[in-house]
N, C-alpha and C positions, 0 to 999 in steps of 0.2 A: 158708322163699325162699331164693333162689340168691344168692351176691354181687351178681351184675351187675343184679337186680331193688333191691336198696337202692340199689346207687348208682344207678341211673338215676332212682329217683323223689328221692333227695336233687339231681341236679341238676335235675329237674324244680320244683321245691322252691326251687333254688337263684337258678332262673329267677323265679320268682314273685316270689322276696323281691327283686330286682332293680331288676322290671318295678315292684313297689306303692311301693319305696321310690323310685323316680324319678320317680313322679307328679306334677303339677304339683297345688300347695298350694290349685288352687280345684277341683280333680277329687275331693278329699274328702269324705264327708257330713258335712254341717253338724249338730253334736251339741253340746248345753253341751259347758263345760270339765273335768268331772268323769268325764260319758258318756266321753269323749274322749280322756281320761287313762287310767281304769283301760281300755277296750278296746284302747286305743294300744299299752301296754304291755302286755297279755296279747296279742296277738296279735304281737308283737317274744319276747316270751318262749316261746310256740308252735313259732311258724314258727322260728325260730333251733335251739329245741331239739330240735325232731323231724327237722328237716335235718340236724345234727350228728346227731342217732342213728340215722338212714340212712349214714352216711359210717362212723360207729360199727361196727356192722354189716356192712359190706361189710367192711371192716379185720378183722374178728376172723372172718368168714368166709372172708379169704383167709390169713388166719396171720400177717398181714403185723406190723411192728413199729411202734413208736410209733402205737397203737392212738386215744389219744385225744389228743394231743399234735398230730400234725397237721392233722387234720381242725378240731380245736379253734381252734388258731391262726390257721388260712387264715378261721374263718368270725367271729372276733372282726376280724382285723382288715380282712375284707370289712365288717363292718359300718362301721366306722371309717371307713374310704374312704365308703362309701355315705353317712352322716352327713355327714362334709368335702362331697361332691358336691352335696347338698342345700341346705347354708350356700352355696356359691361359685357356685354353675350359676343360681342367681336364679328354683328355680323356684317362687317361695311358702313354701318350708319352711326350719326353720331346724337348725342341729347341736344336737341335745339327748342330755347327758349321761346322763339316766334313759331314752332308748333304749335306748344303749350298754349299760347295767348290767341291762338288762333282756334283753337277746340274751346278755350274757356270763351271766347269769345262768339263762338255760333253756339256754344248751350243756354246762354246769358241773351243770345239777340232771342231764339228760342222760344225762351220762359218768356220774354215779355211780349211776344208776338199771340202766341198761345194764351196771356192770360187777359190781350186788351181784347182780343177778339172772344173770351170765353167770358168775359164779363159784359160785352157787348151784347151778344146773343143771350145771354141771362137779361139784362135790361130790356131788351125787344119782349123776351118773353113775358115776362112783368109787365110790359105796358100793353100788350093784348089780350091779356086775363080782366083787365080793367076795363076795356072794349067792347 
């Protein structure tokens, strides 16, 4: 996939994150607490992780420095701001540190996975050159 495709997909997912984060609490599905906690945290983990992965891959393909630091910190900051907005704007939602933790975990796991597979791919390419 080309660099701009990863970047466009990342921005599309980012738009979804902002939209879903700022929905009023009354617009959310009614589930019991156990279901809501597990689905909500998984949603945070995967949405932030996949979005971070798109930005990491776009930066790898473009040979940019700070592949992981810039998008990771930007997404963590966005998550904190959105959680704060949920609390301050009166959307019927509150700031939740577990959401922030799920966001950060998704971002970090995505970074580690992409770094691992990218390094293995580079190692395999280098080994094929010598054969």
